[in-house]
N, C-alpha and C positions, 0 to 999 in steps of 0.2 A: 794727533797723536803718535808717538812710535815706539816700535817693541820693548826697546830701551826704557820709557819711561815706564811702562807697564812693570815690566821684571822689577824697577827700585819704587814702585809705589805698594807691590806684594811683599817686597822684603821689608817695607816699614809699615804696612798693616797689620801682616804676620807677627811682625816683631815685637808690634807696638813702641817701636821707639824710632828715631832716624838715624842714631848711633849705632845699634846693634844690627840696625836694617842695611846701614852702611858697609858694617861687617860680612853680614850677609853675603852682600850682592858685590863683596872685594872694592869697593870704593870708599873715598873720601865723605865725611860726613855732609860736608858743605854740597860736594857734589850731588849728595842724592837730596839735599836740599834744595840746591838750585831746582834739580830736575822735578819736585813737588810740585814747586812754585811754577814752574813753566808746564805745567800740566793742567793746575788747577784754572793758568790765565787762558789756558784755551779752551775746557770745555765752561769755565766762566760760574764755576761753583767753587765752597772750598769742602776739600777732601778727608781733612784731619781739623779736629780740634787740638791745638797745641797749650799744652801745660808745660811747669817744670819738671815732672817726674815722667810722664811719657803723653803718646797722640795717641787719640781716639778718632777712628773712623765718624765721620758725620753720616747721617740719613745717606746723601748722595755717594761720599766715600763706599759704604756697604753696597749702593748696589753696585757701582763701578767694580768691587774686589770679585763679584760673582763671574762677571762679563771679562775681567780680568786673566782668571785664573782659567777659565776657559781657552779664549786666546794664547796665552803662553801655551799651554798646555798642548793646543793643536799644532801651533809651532815648531814647538819639542818634539811631535811625533811626526811631522814630515819632515822635519830634519833626521830623523832616526831611517825614517823608510827612504831616503835620497839615497844615503849614507849606505844601507844594503842594498840598495838596485847595484849599487856598483861591483858591490861585491857578488864575485860567482857562484855558484854554487858548486863543486868539485868531488868528486870520488875518484881514488887510486886504485886501481884490479889488478892485483897479478894473477897469473891465468900459468897453471902447469902443461907443459908443450906437449903431453901425454892427451890431448884432449882433442879430438875431431876439430878442426877449426871449419867446418861447415856448423860444426852446432852452437862455438863458440861465437862467430860470429854473426848469427841470427840472432843470439842470445842479445850481444850488445846493439844491435842496430833494431832491434825491439823497443830496447830499453831506452835509445837515442831521441826514438820517435815521440816515443810519450815523454820523454823529461825533454825538450829541445835547451832549455836553459841551463843544463845541467855537463861541465865539461868532466868528460867519463877519461882519465888517461889509463889504458891498459899496457902493462909489458908480460911477456912471453918467460917464460923462465923452466930448467928443470927443479925438481922436488928440492935438490943440496942447496941453489941457489934462491929457494923460497924463503928456507930462513935467514936469508942473508939479508932478501928483500924487508923480510919483517922487524931484525934486529937492528937494522941502519934506517927505521920509522921511515922507509921509500914509497907504502903501499898503506893504507885502510883498511885494505882488508884481502885476502888470497880464495882463491879456487885450487884445491890442491887436492892431495892424497890424505886423507885426514889416517892419524897415529903411524905416518911412515916413519918416527924417527922418535920415539916415546922418550928416550933418556936424555934430547935436546933439551936446551932450556929454552923456553917458547917465550915471547911477550903474549904474543896471542893467545888469549885463557879462554875463549867462546868460539864453538862450532855447532855448525848442522850440517849434515848429512843430505847432498840431493840426491845421491841414487850409487847404488853398488853394481859390480858387472865382475864377471869371469874374464879371461882371457881365451882366445877362438883360434882357430886356425885360419888364416884366408889363402883364398885361393882365386884362380878365376873360374869360371862355370863351364866353361871348356877341359877344367882339370881331370884328370882320370883319377881323383879321389871324389871328387865336388859329387857323388849322387851317393856317398856311403853314411850312413846314420852319424857317424861319428868317426874321430881318428884316433890312432892308437899310436902312444910316441916311437913306435917300430916301424909305424908307415910314414915317420919324416926321414929313416934311416936313406940318404944319399939324394935326397929330393931334393933340386937346387930352392936354392932357400935366401930369402931376405930377408938380411939383419938390420934389426933396427938398432941401433948404437946408443941412444937415447934412454930405450925402453927400460922403467924401475923393475919388471918384471926378469930380467936376464939373468940376475941369478939363481933366481928359481928355476927357470929354464936350465940353467949347464949343469945345476942337481939332479934333473929327473935324466935328463941326458949321460951324464956321468954316471950316474945309479944305473943304468939300462943300456951302458957301453953303446952309445948312437952317435955316430959323428955327423955332424950338418955340413952338405955339400952346400959354401955359401956363392949364392951368385951374385949377390950384391949387397952393401953396407952403407946404409943412410943415417943420420943425424931428422930426415924431414919425412914427416909421416905422407904426404902428399904423393912423395916421391915413391915411397913405400906401396902406397895403396895402388898406383899408377903402374910399376913395374908387376905387381900380382895381377891388374888387371888384365893387362898385354902377357900375361902367362909366360914369364921369365921366371919367378920363383912362387913359393908360399912365405905366408909371413906368420909370425902370431904378434896380434893385436888387439886390446881391448872391444870387448864387445859391441859397444855405441859406433863403431869404425864401420858396421856393418852396413852394404848400399845394395842396391838392386844390381849391381855392377859385376859383381863380386860373389860369389859363395863362402860363408865361416860356417866351421864344423868344432863341437866342443871337441878339445882332448880328454882324451878319457882319464890319462892320467894325472890330470892338473887341475884339483879343485880349487885353487886358489880363488881369491876374488879380493878386488882391490875396491875401495870405499873414496867417492868424490865429495867433497863438499866444502864449505866455506870457514874457515877460521878469521878470525876477528879479534880484539883487546879493546880497551876501555881508552876511548878517542871522544874528543870534541863534533868530529862527524857522525858521532852514531844515527843522527835521524837519518843520513841518507845512506848509513849500509845498513839498517836494517829494513828500508825500502829495495834496495838492491835484491838484497838478500829473499826478501818474501816476492820478491818477482821474481828471484830464477829459480824458488820453488815452484815454480807452477810449470815450468817449463819444461819438453818433452825431450828427455834423450837419449828416445830408444831408437831402432828405422826410420828415417825418411829422408826421401831425398827431394833437396830444395836445389 
């Protein structure tokens, strides 16, 4: 008894016709008749009563009908499961490059450990480049600044805030300002300064400096936050950084004149990968983005 014989048997039984059954099974009517005859010879009983108008199942045929449905159905399900086995789960994530790599790495490592069968592709980019990633359909979701450009045409129309934070002044623990409760913009005058060239807050700071007629003493300019923090720790200069960059190795203090906050969260749109997206967003919502040395 072969699977194809059972398929043809079902087609004929459910159609109550060898002709209609053959059309349904995409075989010729003679081929279906031959297959049914061979099946009957193999099992040793008649499965159909044939007449000029249609064919009717015999009691033995009705008994086989139930078994055949189960067997063909299970084979179809097994085939689908094996096909799905070869399709690896995948999630493409864009991450804004002004997030602490320590926190990002911890989030990715924890998620990969809990989902070993998932291929998680991550790409860093600036806020401006993030829009390009979205529009080119190169990512499924992004962890970025929310409402950073409300006028932009966005393909991603869903969002969820993960945390909000101010910008702070970072300095070495031995810096002469490190014991102050807060820092005024006038305190920045002539202090050696580490410039983060990719910082999205730069224009706001430039406006504040111009307003107070303060000129920074640029000691180093970098587009890599790990370098900026290392320079701060080594007391090469001070820097303006997002609050979650704080560690036990440096001191961070609020800038009195700067009340700005940035909102960090996920953005995504309609996608066939929505299940993977929502799982990751829910997981990341439980992560801590406050001070923690790891």
